[in-house]
Structures are given as structure tokens and as C-alpha cells.
HTML snippet that shows the backbone in 3Dmol.js (N, CA, C, O; Angstrom):
<script src="https://3Dmol.org/build/3Dmol-min.js"></script>
<div id="view" style="width:600px;height:400px;position:relative"></div>
<script>
const pdb = `
ATOM      1  N   MET A   1       8.382 -15.486 -22.440  1.00  0.00           N
ATOM      2  CA  MET A   1       9.080 -16.167 -23.860  1.00  0.00           C
ATOM      3  C   MET A   1      10.414 -16.177 -23.818  1.00  0.00           C
ATOM      4  O   MET A   1      10.938 -15.166 -23.351  1.00  0.00           O
ATOM      5  N   ILE A   2      11.190 -17.154 -24.225  1.00  0.00           N
ATOM      6  CA  ILE A   2      12.586 -17.550 -24.215  1.00  0.00           C
ATOM      7  C   ILE A   2      13.258 -16.851 -25.434  1.00  0.00           C
ATOM      8  O   ILE A   2      12.863 -17.047 -26.583  1.00  0.00           O
ATOM      9  N   SER A   3      14.401 -15.937 -25.090  1.00  0.00           N
ATOM     10  CA  SER A   3      14.983 -15.349 -26.320  1.00  0.00           C
ATOM     11  C   SER A   3      15.819 -16.514 -27.103  1.00  0.00           C
ATOM     12  O   SER A   3      16.115 -17.641 -26.704  1.00  0.00           O
ATOM     13  N   GLU A   4      16.086 -15.910 -28.277  1.00  0.00           N
ATOM     14  CA  GLU A   4      16.636 -16.798 -29.313  1.00  0.00           C
ATOM     15  C   GLU A   4      18.078 -17.225 -28.927  1.00  0.00           C
ATOM     16  O   GLU A   4      18.528 -18.246 -29.447  1.00  0.00           O
ATOM     17  N   ASN A   5      18.856 -16.494 -28.026  1.00  0.00           N
ATOM     18  CA  ASN A   5      20.212 -16.992 -27.628  1.00  0.00           C
ATOM     19  C   ASN A   5      20.139 -17.639 -26.722  1.00  0.00           C
ATOM     20  O   ASN A   5      21.282 -18.014 -26.458  1.00  0.00           O
ATOM     21  N   VAL A   6      19.012 -18.268 -25.606  1.00  0.00           N
ATOM     22  CA  VAL A   6      19.092 -18.920 -24.668  1.00  0.00           C
ATOM     23  C   VAL A   6      18.638 -20.516 -25.106  1.00  0.00           C
ATOM     24  O   VAL A   6      17.689 -20.877 -25.802  1.00  0.00           O
ATOM     25  N   THR A   7      19.486 -21.164 -24.557  1.00  0.00           N
ATOM     26  CA  THR A   7      18.976 -22.752 -25.018  1.00  0.00           C
ATOM     27  C   THR A   7      17.971 -23.063 -24.263  1.00  0.00           C
ATOM     28  O   THR A   7      17.531 -22.336 -23.372  1.00  0.00           O
ATOM     29  N   ASN A   8      17.401 -24.519 -24.666  1.00  0.00           N
ATOM     30  CA  ASN A   8      16.265 -25.057 -24.021  1.00  0.00           C
ATOM     31  C   ASN A   8      16.472 -25.695 -22.674  1.00  0.00           C
ATOM     32  O   ASN A   8      15.550 -25.893 -21.882  1.00  0.00           O
ATOM     33  N   GLU A   9      17.896 -26.046 -22.429  1.00  0.00           N
ATOM     34  CA  GLU A   9      18.186 -26.623 -21.353  1.00  0.00           C
ATOM     35  C   GLU A   9      18.724 -25.713 -20.488  1.00  0.00           C
ATOM     36  O   GLU A   9      19.455 -24.805 -20.883  1.00  0.00           O
ATOM     37  N   LEU A  10      18.382 -25.899 -19.169  1.00  0.00           N
ATOM     38  CA  LEU A  10      19.009 -24.971 -18.123  1.00  0.00           C
ATOM     39  C   LEU A  10      20.137 -25.665 -17.387  1.00  0.00           C
ATOM     40  O   LEU A  10      20.173 -26.892 -17.300  1.00  0.00           O
ATOM     41  N   SER A  11      21.085 -24.852 -16.844  1.00  0.00           N
ATOM     42  CA  SER A  11      22.062 -25.814 -16.063  1.00  0.00           C
ATOM     43  C   SER A  11      21.746 -25.994 -14.766  1.00  0.00           C
ATOM     44  O   SER A  11      20.920 -25.225 -14.275  1.00  0.00           O
ATOM     45  N   LEU A  12      22.303 -26.987 -13.992  1.00  0.00           N
ATOM     46  CA  LEU A  12      21.975 -27.154 -12.856  1.00  0.00           C
ATOM     47  C   LEU A  12      22.072 -26.019 -11.904  1.00  0.00           C
ATOM     48  O   LEU A  12      21.296 -25.926 -10.953  1.00  0.00           O
ATOM     49  N   GLU A  13      23.099 -25.071 -12.163  1.00  0.00           N
ATOM     50  CA  GLU A  13      23.378 -24.053 -11.325  1.00  0.00           C
ATOM     51  C   GLU A  13      21.962 -23.212 -11.430  1.00  0.00           C
ATOM     52  O   GLU A  13      21.341 -22.928 -10.406  1.00  0.00           O
ATOM     53  N   GLU A  14      21.478 -22.818 -12.795  1.00  0.00           N
ATOM     54  CA  GLU A  14      20.282 -22.096 -13.167  1.00  0.00           C
ATOM     55  C   GLU A  14      18.887 -22.695 -12.506  1.00  0.00           C
ATOM     56  O   GLU A  14      17.976 -21.907 -12.252  1.00  0.00           O
ATOM     57  N   LEU A  15      18.750 -24.030 -12.249  1.00  0.00           N
ATOM     58  CA  LEU A  15      17.947 -24.745 -11.712  1.00  0.00           C
ATOM     59  C   LEU A  15      17.774 -24.459 -10.387  1.00  0.00           C
ATOM     60  O   LEU A  15      16.689 -24.105  -9.927  1.00  0.00           O
ATOM     61  N   ARG A  16      18.990 -24.616  -9.602  1.00  0.00           N
ATOM     62  CA  ARG A  16      19.047 -24.296  -8.227  1.00  0.00           C
ATOM     63  C   ARG A  16      18.836 -22.933  -7.755  1.00  0.00           C
ATOM     64  O   ARG A  16      18.534 -22.686  -6.588  1.00  0.00           O
ATOM     65  N   GLU A  17      19.012 -21.944  -8.764  1.00  0.00           N
ATOM     66  CA  GLU A  17      18.518 -20.508  -8.568  1.00  0.00           C
ATOM     67  C   GLU A  17      17.193 -20.382  -8.687  1.00  0.00           C
ATOM     68  O   GLU A  17      16.669 -19.484  -8.028  1.00  0.00           O
ATOM     69  N   LEU A  18      16.413 -21.164  -9.472  1.00  0.00           N
ATOM     70  CA  LEU A  18      14.943 -21.111  -9.643  1.00  0.00           C
ATOM     71  C   LEU A  18      14.169 -21.614  -8.482  1.00  0.00           C
ATOM     72  O   LEU A  18      13.017 -21.234  -8.273  1.00  0.00           O
ATOM     73  N   ILE A  19      14.816 -22.502  -7.693  1.00  0.00           N
ATOM     74  CA  ILE A  19      14.098 -23.246  -6.575  1.00  0.00           C
ATOM     75  C   ILE A  19      13.432 -22.120  -5.477  1.00  0.00           C
ATOM     76  O   ILE A  19      12.236 -22.162  -5.190  1.00  0.00           O
ATOM     77  N   PRO A  20      14.157 -21.335  -5.030  1.00  0.00           N
ATOM     78  CA  PRO A  20      13.495 -20.212  -4.112  1.00  0.00           C
ATOM     79  C   PRO A  20      12.288 -19.582  -4.793  1.00  0.00           C
ATOM     80  O   PRO A  20      11.194 -19.537  -4.230  1.00  0.00           O
ATOM     81  N   GLN A  21      12.520 -19.057  -6.110  1.00  0.00           N
ATOM     82  CA  GLN A  21      11.442 -18.458  -6.579  1.00  0.00           C
ATOM     83  C   GLN A  21      10.077 -19.425  -7.080  1.00  0.00           C
ATOM     84  O   GLN A  21       8.940 -18.961  -7.167  1.00  0.00           O
ATOM     85  N   LEU A  22      10.366 -20.563  -7.324  1.00  0.00           N
ATOM     86  CA  LEU A  22       9.256 -21.317  -7.464  1.00  0.00           C
ATOM     87  C   LEU A  22       8.472 -21.803  -5.962  1.00  0.00           C
ATOM     88  O   LEU A  22       7.264 -21.910  -5.750  1.00  0.00           O
ATOM     89  N   GLN A  23       9.600 -22.043  -5.049  1.00  0.00           N
ATOM     90  CA  GLN A  23       8.828 -22.288  -3.793  1.00  0.00           C
ATOM     91  C   GLN A  23       7.743 -21.155  -3.397  1.00  0.00           C
ATOM     92  O   GLN A  23       6.563 -21.414  -3.159  1.00  0.00           O
ATOM     93  N   LYS A  24       8.337 -19.810  -3.361  1.00  0.00           N
ATOM     94  CA  LYS A  24       7.647 -18.594  -3.330  1.00  0.00           C
ATOM     95  C   LYS A  24       6.319 -18.547  -4.095  1.00  0.00           C
ATOM     96  O   LYS A  24       5.273 -18.269  -3.509  1.00  0.00           O
ATOM     97  N   ILE A  25       6.362 -18.807  -5.354  1.00  0.00           N
ATOM     98  CA  ILE A  25       5.051 -18.886  -6.164  1.00  0.00           C
ATOM     99  C   ILE A  25       4.029 -19.869  -5.709  1.00  0.00           C
ATOM    100  O   ILE A  25       2.816 -19.660  -5.702  1.00  0.00           O
ATOM    101  N   THR A  26       4.734 -21.153  -5.265  1.00  0.00           N
ATOM    102  CA  THR A  26       3.969 -22.184  -4.786  1.00  0.00           C
ATOM    103  C   THR A  26       3.156 -21.759  -3.385  1.00  0.00           C
ATOM    104  O   THR A  26       1.953 -21.941  -3.201  1.00  0.00           O
ATOM    105  N   LYS A  27       3.949 -21.245  -2.586  1.00  0.00           N
ATOM    106  CA  LYS A  27       3.403 -20.719  -1.472  1.00  0.00           C
ATOM    107  C   LYS A  27       2.188 -19.663  -1.593  1.00  0.00           C
ATOM    108  O   LYS A  27       1.104 -19.710  -1.011  1.00  0.00           O
ATOM    109  N   LYS A  28       2.616 -18.792  -2.418  1.00  0.00           N
ATOM    110  CA  LYS A  28       1.516 -17.622  -2.776  1.00  0.00           C
ATOM    111  C   LYS A  28       0.350 -18.252  -3.441  1.00  0.00           C
ATOM    112  O   LYS A  28      -0.763 -17.788  -3.193  1.00  0.00           O
ATOM    113  N   TYR A  29       0.483 -19.373  -4.354  1.00  0.00           N
ATOM    114  CA  TYR A  29      -0.619 -19.846  -4.907  1.00  0.00           C
ATOM    115  C   TYR A  29      -1.616 -20.659  -3.732  1.00  0.00           C
ATOM    116  O   TYR A  29      -2.822 -20.469  -3.573  1.00  0.00           O
ATOM    117  N   LYS A  30      -0.885 -21.454  -3.098  1.00  0.00           N
ATOM    118  CA  LYS A  30      -1.736 -22.116  -1.998  1.00  0.00           C
ATOM    119  C   LYS A  30      -2.286 -21.281  -0.951  1.00  0.00           C
ATOM    120  O   LYS A  30      -3.310 -21.647  -0.374  1.00  0.00           O
ATOM    121  N   ARG A  31      -1.723 -20.220  -0.656  1.00  0.00           N
ATOM    122  CA  ARG A  31      -2.351 -19.375   0.009  1.00  0.00           C
ATOM    123  C   ARG A  31      -3.701 -18.583  -0.549  1.00  0.00           C
ATOM    124  O   ARG A  31      -4.663 -18.318   0.171  1.00  0.00           O
ATOM    125  N   SER A  32      -3.607 -18.272  -1.884  1.00  0.00           N
ATOM    126  CA  SER A  32      -4.679 -17.812  -2.485  1.00  0.00           C
ATOM    127  C   SER A  32      -5.866 -18.800  -2.634  1.00  0.00           C
ATOM    128  O   SER A  32      -7.015 -18.362  -2.679  1.00  0.00           O
ATOM    129  N   GLU A  33      -5.609 -20.103  -2.709  1.00  0.00           N
ATOM    130  CA  GLU A  33      -6.454 -21.272  -2.883  1.00  0.00           C
ATOM    131  C   GLU A  33      -7.074 -21.248  -1.568  1.00  0.00           C
ATOM    132  O   GLU A  33      -8.293 -21.400  -1.478  1.00  0.00           O
ATOM    133  N   GLN A  34      -6.326 -21.067  -0.513  1.00  0.00           N
ATOM    134  CA  GLN A  34      -6.916 -21.334   1.081  1.00  0.00           C
ATOM    135  C   GLN A  34      -7.997 -19.897   1.061  1.00  0.00           C
ATOM    136  O   GLN A  34      -9.185 -20.013   1.362  1.00  0.00           O
ATOM    137  N   VAL A  35      -7.473 -18.767   0.723  1.00  0.00           N
ATOM    138  CA  VAL A  35      -8.485 -17.777   0.973  1.00  0.00           C
ATOM    139  C   VAL A  35      -9.673 -17.876  -0.079  1.00  0.00           C
ATOM    140  O   VAL A  35     -10.754 -17.438   0.314  1.00  0.00           O
ATOM    141  N   GLN A  36      -9.619 -18.310  -1.157  1.00  0.00           N
ATOM    142  CA  GLN A  36     -10.741 -18.740  -2.064  1.00  0.00           C
ATOM    143  C   GLN A  36     -11.731 -19.761  -1.344  1.00  0.00           C
ATOM    144  O   GLN A  36     -12.945 -19.577  -1.256  1.00  0.00           O
ATOM    145  N   LYS A  37     -11.118 -20.745  -0.895  1.00  0.00           N
ATOM    146  CA  LYS A  37     -11.947 -21.736  -0.304  1.00  0.00           C
ATOM    147  C   LYS A  37     -12.737 -21.087   1.079  1.00  0.00           C
ATOM    148  O   LYS A  37     -13.867 -21.403   1.452  1.00  0.00           O
ATOM    149  N   SER A  38     -12.024 -20.311   1.586  1.00  0.00           N
ATOM    150  CA  SER A  38     -12.467 -19.664   2.979  1.00  0.00           C
ATOM    151  C   SER A  38     -13.726 -18.854   2.617  1.00  0.00           C
ATOM    152  O   SER A  38     -14.797 -18.829   3.224  1.00  0.00           O
ATOM    153  N   LEU A  39     -13.352 -18.166   1.448  1.00  0.00           N
ATOM    154  CA  LEU A  39     -14.733 -17.216   1.156  1.00  0.00           C
ATOM    155  C   LEU A  39     -15.734 -17.882   0.629  1.00  0.00           C
ATOM    156  O   LEU A  39     -16.867 -17.414   0.747  1.00  0.00           O
ATOM    157  N   PHE A  40     -15.518 -19.143  -0.080  1.00  0.00           N
ATOM    158  CA  PHE A  40     -16.717 -19.921  -0.515  1.00  0.00           C
ATOM    159  C   PHE A  40     -17.334 -20.568   0.754  1.00  0.00           C
ATOM    160  O   PHE A  40     -18.551 -20.701   0.885  1.00  0.00           O
ATOM    161  N   ASP A  41     -16.448 -20.952   1.660  1.00  0.00           N
ATOM    162  CA  ASP A  41     -17.187 -21.456   2.903  1.00  0.00           C
ATOM    163  C   ASP A  41     -18.153 -20.549   3.583  1.00  0.00           C
ATOM    164  O   ASP A  41     -19.253 -20.906   4.004  1.00  0.00           O
ATOM    165  N   ILE A  42     -17.606 -19.227   3.665  1.00  0.00           N
ATOM    166  CA  ILE A  42     -18.392 -18.091   4.402  1.00  0.00           C
ATOM    167  C   ILE A  42     -19.606 -17.938   3.568  1.00  0.00           C
ATOM    168  O   ILE A  42     -20.740 -17.896   4.045  1.00  0.00           O
ATOM    169  N   SER A  43     -19.338 -17.860   2.349  1.00  0.00           N
ATOM    170  CA  SER A  43     -20.495 -17.681   1.364  1.00  0.00           C
ATOM    171  C   SER A  43     -21.876 -18.684   1.544  1.00  0.00           C
ATOM    172  O   SER A  43     -23.060 -18.347   1.529  1.00  0.00           O
ATOM    173  N   GLU A  44     -21.331 -19.911   1.702  1.00  0.00           N
ATOM    174  CA  GLU A  44     -22.192 -21.162   1.869  1.00  0.00           C
ATOM    175  C   GLU A  44     -22.890 -21.018   3.221  1.00  0.00           C
ATOM    176  O   GLU A  44     -24.096 -21.156   3.429  1.00  0.00           O
ATOM    177  N   LEU A  45     -21.827 -20.685   4.207  1.00  0.00           N
ATOM    178  CA  LEU A  45     -22.530 -20.424   5.429  1.00  0.00           C
ATOM    179  C   LEU A  45     -23.705 -19.491   5.524  1.00  0.00           C
ATOM    180  O   LEU A  45     -24.811 -19.775   5.985  1.00  0.00           O
ATOM    181  N   ALA A  46     -23.265 -18.183   4.958  1.00  0.00           N
ATOM    182  CA  ALA A  46     -24.448 -17.084   4.938  1.00  0.00           C
ATOM    183  C   ALA A  46     -25.620 -17.439   4.334  1.00  0.00           C
ATOM    184  O   ALA A  46     -26.669 -16.905   4.694  1.00  0.00           O
ATOM    185  N   SER A  47     -25.596 -18.351   3.376  1.00  0.00           N
ATOM    186  CA  SER A  47     -26.850 -18.841   2.806  1.00  0.00           C
ATOM    187  C   SER A  47     -27.557 -20.029   3.441  1.00  0.00           C
ATOM    188  O   SER A  47     -28.711 -20.378   3.190  1.00  0.00           O
ATOM    189  N   SER A  48     -26.684 -20.627   4.327  1.00  0.00           N
ATOM    190  CA  SER A  48     -27.487 -21.889   4.902  1.00  0.00           C
ATOM    191  C   SER A  48     -27.673 -21.808   6.470  1.00  0.00           C
ATOM    192  O   SER A  48     -28.140 -22.755   7.103  1.00  0.00           O
ATOM    193  N   ILE A  49     -27.255 -20.548   7.094  1.00  0.00           N
ATOM    194  CA  ILE A  49     -27.541 -20.617   8.538  1.00  0.00           C
ATOM    195  C   ILE A  49     -28.723 -19.987   8.939  1.00  0.00           C
ATOM    196  O   ILE A  49     -29.144 -19.038   8.278  1.00  0.00           O
ATOM    197  N   ASN A  50     -29.364 -20.414  10.008  1.00  0.00           N
ATOM    198  CA  ASN A  50     -30.776 -20.042  10.557  1.00  0.00           C
ATOM    199  C   ASN A  50     -30.719 -18.924  11.355  1.00  0.00           C
ATOM    200  O   ASN A  50     -31.608 -18.074  11.287  1.00  0.00           O
ATOM    201  N   GLU A  51     -29.676 -18.805  12.191  1.00  0.00           N
ATOM    202  CA  GLU A  51     -29.676 -17.774  13.360  1.00  0.00           C
ATOM    203  C   GLU A  51     -28.223 -17.031  13.036  1.00  0.00           C
ATOM    204  O   GLU A  51     -27.165 -17.563  12.699  1.00  0.00           O
ATOM    205  N   LEU A  52     -28.544 -15.523  13.263  1.00  0.00           N
ATOM    206  CA  LEU A  52     -27.274 -14.876  12.989  1.00  0.00           C
ATOM    207  C   LEU A  52     -26.239 -15.141  14.043  1.00  0.00           C
ATOM    208  O   LEU A  52     -25.036 -15.017  13.810  1.00  0.00           O
ATOM    209  N   SER A  53     -26.679 -15.476  15.101  1.00  0.00           N
ATOM    210  CA  SER A  53     -25.812 -15.829  16.331  1.00  0.00           C
ATOM    211  C   SER A  53     -24.804 -17.048  16.079  1.00  0.00           C
ATOM    212  O   SER A  53     -23.712 -17.209  16.623  1.00  0.00           O
ATOM    213  N   SER A  54     -25.339 -17.758  15.258  1.00  0.00           N
ATOM    214  CA  SER A  54     -24.545 -19.096  15.007  1.00  0.00           C
ATOM    215  C   SER A  54     -23.357 -18.641  13.724  1.00  0.00           C
ATOM    216  O   SER A  54     -22.295 -19.257  13.626  1.00  0.00           O
ATOM    217  N   LEU A  55     -23.639 -17.742  12.996  1.00  0.00           N
ATOM    218  CA  LEU A  55     -22.870 -17.095  11.889  1.00  0.00           C
ATOM    219  C   LEU A  55     -21.629 -16.735  12.382  1.00  0.00           C
ATOM    220  O   LEU A  55     -20.628 -17.236  11.869  1.00  0.00           O
ATOM    221  N   TYR A  56     -21.516 -15.819  13.445  1.00  0.00           N
ATOM    222  CA  TYR A  56     -20.251 -15.339  13.864  1.00  0.00           C
ATOM    223  C   TYR A  56     -19.233 -16.341  14.218  1.00  0.00           C
ATOM    224  O   TYR A  56     -18.131 -16.373  13.670  1.00  0.00           O
ATOM    225  N   PRO A  57     -19.643 -17.233  15.222  1.00  0.00           N
ATOM    226  CA  PRO A  57     -18.564 -18.165  15.570  1.00  0.00           C
ATOM    227  C   PRO A  57     -18.051 -18.990  14.659  1.00  0.00           C
ATOM    228  O   PRO A  57     -16.865 -19.306  14.747  1.00  0.00           O
ATOM    229  N   ALA A  58     -18.874 -19.491  13.605  1.00  0.00           N
ATOM    230  CA  ALA A  58     -18.541 -19.998  12.335  1.00  0.00           C
ATOM    231  C   ALA A  58     -17.733 -19.371  11.532  1.00  0.00           C
ATOM    232  O   ALA A  58     -16.835 -20.057  11.044  1.00  0.00           O
ATOM    233  N   ILE A  59     -17.798 -18.007  11.180  1.00  0.00           N
ATOM    234  CA  ILE A  59     -16.933 -17.291  10.507  1.00  0.00           C
ATOM    235  C   ILE A  59     -15.720 -16.965  11.219  1.00  0.00           C
ATOM    236  O   ILE A  59     -14.680 -16.846  10.572  1.00  0.00           O
ATOM    237  N   HIS A  60     -15.722 -16.773  12.744  1.00  0.00           N
ATOM    238  CA  HIS A  60     -14.577 -16.837  13.495  1.00  0.00           C
ATOM    239  C   HIS A  60     -13.440 -18.119  13.329  1.00  0.00           C
ATOM    240  O   HIS A  60     -12.212 -18.036  13.365  1.00  0.00           O
ATOM    241  N   GLU A  61     -14.205 -19.196  13.157  1.00  0.00           N
ATOM    242  CA  GLU A  61     -13.411 -20.323  13.009  1.00  0.00           C
ATOM    243  C   GLU A  61     -12.657 -20.531  11.829  1.00  0.00           C
ATOM    244  O   GLU A  61     -11.563 -21.095  11.794  1.00  0.00           O
ATOM    245  N   ILE A  62     -13.352 -20.001  10.739  1.00  0.00           N
ATOM    246  CA  ILE A  62     -12.889 -19.992   9.317  1.00  0.00           C
ATOM    247  C   ILE A  62     -11.605 -19.213   9.201  1.00  0.00           C
ATOM    248  O   ILE A  62     -10.528 -19.659   8.806  1.00  0.00           O
ATOM    249  N   ILE A  63     -11.927 -17.707   9.691  1.00  0.00           N
ATOM    250  CA  ILE A  63     -10.871 -16.827   9.801  1.00  0.00           C
ATOM    251  C   ILE A  63      -9.780 -17.141  10.664  1.00  0.00           C
ATOM    252  O   ILE A  63      -8.646 -16.905  10.246  1.00  0.00           O
ATOM    253  N   SER A  64      -9.917 -17.581  11.673  1.00  0.00           N
ATOM    254  CA  SER A  64      -8.682 -18.079  12.768  1.00  0.00           C
ATOM    255  C   SER A  64      -7.591 -18.844  11.913  1.00  0.00           C
ATOM    256  O   SER A  64      -6.442 -18.818  12.354  1.00  0.00           O
ATOM    257  N   ASP A  65      -7.792 -19.393  10.958  1.00  0.00           N
ATOM    258  CA  ASP A  65      -6.918 -20.325  10.003  1.00  0.00           C
ATOM    259  C   ASP A  65      -5.874 -19.110   9.514  1.00  0.00           C
ATOM    260  O   ASP A  65      -4.730 -19.482   9.251  1.00  0.00           O
ATOM    261  N   PHE A  66      -6.130 -17.914   9.396  1.00  0.00           N
ATOM    262  CA  PHE A  66      -5.434 -17.031   8.736  1.00  0.00           C
ATOM    263  C   PHE A  66      -4.682 -15.858   9.524  1.00  0.00           C
ATOM    264  O   PHE A  66      -3.975 -14.979   9.032  1.00  0.00           O
ATOM    265  N   MET A  67      -4.975 -16.041  10.733  1.00  0.00           N
ATOM    266  CA  MET A  67      -4.547 -15.001  11.787  1.00  0.00           C
ATOM    267  C   MET A  67      -3.691 -15.673  12.942  1.00  0.00           C
ATOM    268  O   MET A  67      -4.105 -16.702  13.477  1.00  0.00           O
ATOM    269  N   PRO A  68      -2.675 -15.173  13.265  1.00  0.00           N
ATOM    270  CA  PRO A  68      -1.865 -15.714  14.415  1.00  0.00           C
ATOM    271  C   PRO A  68      -2.375 -15.427  15.706  1.00  0.00           C
ATOM    272  O   PRO A  68      -1.888 -15.979  16.693  1.00  0.00           O
ATOM    273  N   ALA A  69      -3.357 -14.578  15.801  1.00  0.00           N
ATOM    274  CA  ALA A  69      -3.942 -14.194  16.995  1.00  0.00           C
ATOM    275  C   ALA A  69      -5.053 -15.254  17.469  1.00  0.00           C
ATOM    276  O   ALA A  69      -5.830 -15.810  16.693  1.00  0.00           O
ATOM    277  N   LYS A  70      -5.019 -15.428  18.693  1.00  0.00           N
ATOM    278  CA  LYS A  70      -5.890 -16.478  19.307  1.00  0.00           C
ATOM    279  C   LYS A  70      -7.592 -15.705  19.416  1.00  0.00           C
ATOM    280  O   LYS A  70      -8.693 -16.184  19.147  1.00  0.00           O
ATOM    281  N   SER A  71      -7.218 -14.433  19.894  1.00  0.00           N
ATOM    282  CA  SER A  71      -8.442 -13.623  20.041  1.00  0.00           C
ATOM    283  C   SER A  71      -8.559 -12.444  19.270  1.00  0.00           C
ATOM    284  O   SER A  71      -7.734 -11.531  19.247  1.00  0.00           O
ATOM    285  N   PHE A  72      -9.973 -12.522  18.432  1.00  0.00           N
ATOM    286  CA  PHE A  72     -10.111 -11.453  17.717  1.00  0.00           C
ATOM    287  C   PHE A  72     -11.885 -11.245  17.393  1.00  0.00           C
ATOM    288  O   PHE A  72     -12.691 -12.142  17.643  1.00  0.00           O
ATOM    289  N   PHE A  73     -12.176 -10.252  16.956  1.00  0.00           N
ATOM    290  CA  PHE A  73     -13.717 -10.095  16.876  1.00  0.00           C
ATOM    291  C   PHE A  73     -14.130 -10.195  15.329  1.00  0.00           C
ATOM    292  O   PHE A  73     -13.375  -9.869  14.414  1.00  0.00           O
ATOM    293  N   VAL A  74     -15.211 -10.606  15.190  1.00  0.00           N
ATOM    294  CA  VAL A  74     -15.916 -10.508  13.749  1.00  0.00           C
ATOM    295  C   VAL A  74     -16.906  -9.679  13.887  1.00  0.00           C
ATOM    296  O   VAL A  74     -17.615  -9.799  14.886  1.00  0.00           O
ATOM    297  N   ALA A  75     -17.190  -8.627  12.900  1.00  0.00           N
ATOM    298  CA  ALA A  75     -18.059  -7.725  13.046  1.00  0.00           C
ATOM    299  C   ALA A  75     -18.532  -7.239  11.729  1.00  0.00           C
ATOM    300  O   ALA A  75     -17.750  -7.361  10.786  1.00  0.00           O
ATOM    301  N   PHE A  76     -19.812  -6.652  11.502  1.00  0.00           N
ATOM    302  CA  PHE A  76     -20.284  -6.234  10.167  1.00  0.00           C
ATOM    303  C   PHE A  76     -20.285  -4.685  10.589  1.00  0.00           C
ATOM    304  O   PHE A  76     -20.617  -4.228  11.683  1.00  0.00           O
ATOM    305  N   TYR A  77     -19.792  -3.924   9.356  1.00  0.00           N
ATOM    306  CA  TYR A  77     -19.679  -2.522   9.316  1.00  0.00           C
ATOM    307  C   TYR A  77     -20.754  -1.847   8.520  1.00  0.00           C
ATOM    308  O   TYR A  77     -20.681  -2.015   7.303  1.00  0.00           O
ATOM    309  N   GLU A  78     -21.840  -1.041   9.025  1.00  0.00           N
ATOM    310  CA  GLU A  78     -22.787  -0.599   8.146  1.00  0.00           C
ATOM    311  C   GLU A  78     -22.325   0.723   8.005  1.00  0.00           C
ATOM    312  O   GLU A  78     -22.227   1.561   8.901  1.00  0.00           O
ATOM    313  N   GLU A  79     -22.011   0.865   6.656  1.00  0.00           N
ATOM    314  CA  GLU A  79     -21.367   2.032   6.074  1.00  0.00           C
ATOM    315  C   GLU A  79     -22.525   3.392   6.200  1.00  0.00           C
ATOM    316  O   GLU A  79     -22.236   4.456   6.748  1.00  0.00           O
ATOM    317  N   GLU A  80     -23.523   3.167   5.731  1.00  0.00           N
ATOM    318  CA  GLU A  80     -24.603   4.258   5.773  1.00  0.00           C
ATOM    319  C   GLU A  80     -24.848   4.728   7.108  1.00  0.00           C
ATOM    320  O   GLU A  80     -25.122   5.927   7.167  1.00  0.00           O
ATOM    321  N   ASN A  81     -24.822   4.082   8.228  1.00  0.00           N
ATOM    322  CA  ASN A  81     -25.081   4.485   9.480  1.00  0.00           C
ATOM    323  C   ASN A  81     -23.866   4.579  10.421  1.00  0.00           C
ATOM    324  O   ASN A  81     -23.907   4.829  11.626  1.00  0.00           O
ATOM    325  N   GLU A  82     -22.807   4.344   9.689  1.00  0.00           N
ATOM    326  CA  GLU A  82     -21.417   4.192  10.451  1.00  0.00           C
ATOM    327  C   GLU A  82     -21.593   3.206  11.852  1.00  0.00           C
ATOM    328  O   GLU A  82     -21.118   3.577  12.925  1.00  0.00           O
ATOM    329  N   LEU A  83     -22.234   2.081  11.728  1.00  0.00           N
ATOM    330  CA  LEU A  83     -22.234   1.399  12.870  1.00  0.00           C
ATOM    331  C   LEU A  83     -21.515   0.088  12.775  1.00  0.00           C
ATOM    332  O   LEU A  83     -21.341  -0.491  11.703  1.00  0.00           O
ATOM    333  N   ILE A  84     -21.109  -0.353  13.920  1.00  0.00           N
ATOM    334  CA  ILE A  84     -20.450  -1.740  13.789  1.00  0.00           C
ATOM    335  C   ILE A  84     -21.257  -2.669  14.609  1.00  0.00           C
ATOM    336  O   ILE A  84     -21.605  -2.440  15.767  1.00  0.00           O
ATOM    337  N   ASP A  85     -21.548  -3.803  13.884  1.00  0.00           N
ATOM    338  CA  ASP A  85     -22.507  -4.711  14.660  1.00  0.00           C
ATOM    339  C   ASP A  85     -21.728  -6.039  15.049  1.00  0.00           C
ATOM    340  O   ASP A  85     -22.300  -6.927  15.682  1.00  0.00           O
TER     341      ASP A  85
END
`;
const viewer = $3Dmol.createViewer("view");
viewer.addModel(pdb, "pdb");
viewer.setStyle({}, {cartoon: {color: "spectrum"}});
viewer.zoomTo();
viewer.render();
</script>
């Protein structure tokens, strides 16, 4: 909320100071949107795939958009048995 002693118009200098903050917020929002879409894609995949062996490469492809590494593993952790599959 704007305090009473601040005018409705921002100066050019104030607007220039806001640009980096707005860019940071925009980047963060886009990243969140990408993560949400990827989680949705993984959910869709999990409910539509017939063979588990097809699931891993598809998940790997989705996750690779978020990681700078070219090589990584996708695994499931079973907490009860402390197993990595």
C-alpha cells in the first residue's frame, strides 16, 4: 500500500531503480511456471505410460531442462525399505 506522503507518479529515476527488481520477479515467476508445467507433465506421464522402463527416460528428458548437467540419474526412493530403484 502506498503511504500518504508518496505521490501517484514515480520519477524516471525511481522507475529505473525498479527495473532490476521487476526483472528478477519476472524471472522467478517464469521459473515457477516451468516447474509447475513439468510437474504436470510428469503426473500425466505417470498415469498414461504402460511400461515403467518408458517412464524413466521421459522423466529424465523433462528434468534435463532444469539441470545444467548432461548426465544424471532418475530414481525412486522407497523410504520404508530404504531402497533406491
